[in-house]
N, C-alpha and C positions, 0 to 999 in steps of 0.2 A: 357389046353388051356388059361384058364381064367389068370393063374399064367403068362402065358407068355406074353400075352397082359399087364397086369399090369408092368411086368418088363419092356417091351419095353417103357410104356407111361413114366415111371419113369425115365430110360435112357435119353428120349428126352427132359423131363423137366430139367433135369440136364446138358445137353448140351446147352440147350437154356440159363440157368442161368450162367454158365461157359463164354459162348459166350459173354453175355451182360456184364459181369464182365472184360472181356478181351477188349472190347471195349471202355468201359468207364475209362479204366486204360491207353490205346493206348497214346502215344506222340502225342500232337497236337489234341487232342478230347476234345470237351466239350458236357456236356448233353444239349439237346436242343429240344423242342417240335415242332412239324411241323403240320400246318393245311392246307389242299389244299381248296380253296373255301370256303362253309360253313360248311364242315365235321367237326368232332369233333377233338380235338388235339390229336397227336399220339406222345408218348415218343419215344426220340432215342437218336443218339449222331451224332454231327456234327464233320467234320473232313476237314480242309484244304488242299487242294492239287491241283497244277498246276493252278492257276487262278480260280479254283471252289471249292464250298463248297460241301462236300459229306455228306448227311443224310444218315444214316443207323438206321433202325429201332431196338429197343431193343428187341422185340419179332419178332422171325422170323428165319428161317434156311439159307436163303440166306445170303451169304457172302459180296455181292457187294451191293453198294449203291442203294437204291431205288430212290434218287433223286440227282441229280448232277447240281447245281443252279451255272452258270456263272457268273463271277464277270462283264465282259465285258456286258454292256448294260442292267446293273441291276438296277432298280430304287427302293429306300427304301422311305417309306412314313407312316405316322400315327404312330408314336411310342408313346405305351401306357404301363400302367402296367397292369398286368393280375394276377389273383391268385396265392398265395403262393409266393410273393416278385419275379416273374418272371416279363421281359419286353418283349414287343411284337412288330414287325415291321411287316408291309405288304411289300411285295416285287413284283414288276410287272416288265415289260419288255421283257426279254427274258425268263422270266418264266409264269406261268399260273396261277396268284393269289395266291400266297403262302404266307403263314404266319409262322414267326418264333417266337420263345419265349424261352428266356434264362435268366441267371441269370445278374445282373448288371455287373458284371466284364467280363463276357463272350460277353455281347451286347456292352460293351467297344471295346473289341478284334474284334469283328465282324466289327464294324464301322471303326476301325482303318484299317482292312483288306482292307474294300472297299476303302478308301480315300489312301491306299498306292499303287493303281494301277499304271502302266505306264500311261504316258501322252496321250499316244494315245487311251486309253480306254474311252469310254463316261459313266460318272456316275452322277447320280443324289442323293444326300443324303439329307433327310429332317432334 
């Protein structure tokens, strides 16, 4: 009985590790940390899709994004450097107080994605 439980736990852990590796290697995905409100940072992967930024946690079983941040109405403010050479931005508007942290290159891509929105979109980039 104990051996069966141990094998199941090891298989589940291997599944989570393989899933994380597949997510981070997927085309159009960048490593990204997310913080909602005052809670701690969560590691995950951000992927651009259909005018939204989909954030998928690295640790988890669900394959669907946990957060879908719409580009339309997104307000970005307070860019700052955080630990480990990551840069963070606070997002509001259609979101509910979400902060994103990513590398300098990924941040440049994120801001370019925001600024390349169609003319009908309302954007406010600090």
